[in-house]
C-alpha positions in Angstrom: 20.4 3.1 -0.9 18.7 -0.3 -1.1 16.2 -1.4 -3.4 13.2 -1.0 -0.9 14.3 2.7 -0.1 14.4 3.3 -3.9 11.0 1.9 -4.6 9.5 3.8 -1.5 11.0 7.1 -2.8 9.4 6.5 -6.2 6.0 5.6 -4.6 6.1 8.7 -2.5 7.0 10.9 -5.6 3.4 10.6 -6.7 0.6 13.0 -5.8 -2.6 11.2 -5.8 -2.9 7.8 -3.8 -5.7 5.6 -3.4 -5.8 3.8 -0.1 -7.6 0.2 -0.3 -8.8 -1.3 2.8 -9.9 1.7 5.1 -12.3 0.6 7.6 -15.1 2.2 9.8 -15.2 -0.8 12.1 -12.0 -0.3 13.8 -9.0 1.6 13.7 -6.5 -0.1 11.3 -3.0 0.6 9.9 -4.9 1.3 6.7 -6.8 4.1 8.4 -3.4 5.4 9.9 -1.7 5.3 6.3 -4.8 7.2 4.9 -4.2 9.9 7.6 -0.4 10.0 7.1 -0.7 10.4 3.4 -3.0 13.3 3.9 -0.8 14.8 6.4 2.0 14.6 4.0 0.1 16.7 1.4 -1.2 13.9 -0.9 -4.6 13.7 -2.5 -5.9 10.6 -1.1 -8.8 8.5 -2.3 -10.3 6.0 0.4 -11.4 2.6 -1.2 -13.8 0.1 0.5 -16.7 -1.0 -1.4 -18.9 -1.2 1.8 -18.5 2.5 2.5 -20.0 5.4 1.0 -17.9 7.9 3.0 -14.9 7.6 5.1 -13.5 10.4 7.6 -16.0 12.7 6.0 -14.9 12.2 2.5 -16.5 10.4 -0.5 -15.1 6.7 -0.4 -15.2 4.7 -3.6 -16.0 1.1 -4.2 -13.4 0.4 -6.5 -10.4 2.2 -8.2 -12.6 2.5 -11.4 -15.0 4.8 -9.3 -12.5 7.3 -8.3 -13.3 10.3 -10.6 -9.7 11.1 -11.5 -7.3 8.2 -11.8 -4.8 7.7 -8.9 -1.1 7.8 -9.6 -0.5 5.0 -7.0 -2.3 2.5 -4.9 -1.6 1.3 -1.3 -3.4 -1.9 -0.4 -4.1 -3.3 3.1 -6.5 -6.1 2.3 -6.4 -9.8 1.9 -4.1 -11.2 -0.8 -7.3 -12.3 -2.9 -8.4 -8.6 -2.8 -4.9 -7.5 -3.6 -5.0 -9.8 -6.8 -8.3 -8.0 -7.8 -6.9 -4.6 -7.0 -3.9 -5.2 -9.0 -6.2 -6.3 -12.1 -7.9 -2.9 -11.6 -4.5 -1.0 -11.9 -3.5 -3.0 -15.0 -7.0 -2.1 -16.7 -6.4 1.7 -15.5 -2.9 2.0 -16.4 -1.9 2.7 -12.9 1.9 2.2 -12.4 2.7 2.2 -8.6 1.3 -0.3 -6.1 2.3 -1.0 -2.5 1.0 -4.2 -0.8 1.2 -3.9 3.0 3.1 -6.6 5.1 3.7 -6.3 8.7 6.8 -8.2 8.4 8.5 -5.9 6.1 9.0 -7.9 2.9 9.0 -11.3 4.2 5.3 -12.0 4.2 5.8 -15.8 4.6 6.7 -15.2 8.2 3.2 -14.0 9.3 0.8 -14.7 6.3 -2.1 -13.5 8.1 -0.6 -10.0 8.5 0.1 -9.6 4.8 -1.6 -8.2 1.7 1.0 -9.6 -0.5 0.0 -12.1 -3.1 2.8 -13.7 -5.4 0.5 -13.9 -8.2 -0.3 -10.1 -8.0 3.4 -9.3 -7.6 4.1 -11.3 -10.6 1.3 -9.7 -12.6 2.7 -6.3 -11.6 6.1 -7.1 -12.8 4.5 -8.4 -16.2 2.5 -5.2 -16.8 5.3 -2.7 -16.0 3.8 -1.8 -12.4 6.3 -0.8 -10.0 5.5 -2.9 -7.0 6.5 -2.7 -3.3 5.6 -6.2 -2.2 5.5 -5.5 1.7 6.6 -3.0 4.4 4.3 -0.2 5.4 4.2 3.5 4.5 3.6 4.4 8.2 7.2 3.4 8.7 8.1 6.2 6.3 5.4 8.9 6.7 5.7 10.6 10.1 6.4 7.3 11.7 5.4 6.9 15.4 7.6 5.1 18.0 6.4 1.7 17.1 6.7 2.1 13.3 10.3 3.6 13.9 11.1 0.4 16.0 9.6 -2.0 13.4 11.7 -0.4 10.6 14.8 -0.4 12.5 14.3 -4.0 13.9 13.1 -5.3 10.3 16.1 -3.6 8.9 18.5 -5.3 11.3 17.0 -8.8 10.8 17.2 -8.4 7.0 13.2 -8.1 6.6 13.5 -5.2 4.5 15.8 -6.4 1.7 14.5 -7.0 -1.4 16.4 -8.9 -4.0 14.8 -7.6 -7.1 12.7 -4.6 -8.4 
């Protein structure tokens, strides 16, 4: 098992996932991740400071606003937002973070399609947070054809290889 698969397995072993970056303005990969986590039986808390509700559920302005601390956090937002969210994770003692990147774990290939921040990854490492710096849960939870294709192609091209945990 490669390192990424090991990290994904650990993340997916959690029960309550906060999904940061859901949107009511357009359909996004974050919205899809929210739905896939729910479909897989997770307790899911949507986070967007602009929304009071998302898909009929309460939506929270920050991780601190969620009544019960999540076990894990998935982030699909700008890297600067990722840095803020990781600081909240540190303060709350959340130990699992997944930062989305369309290009596997190679965010430099398409920086505009990545939530990964090098500073946030470092902060995770320094504070005992298990971090997945890239890839997408939609490639693992009930993947559609496009996500299966991406996972296969990125795997062949080496975009899903991590050199460290």
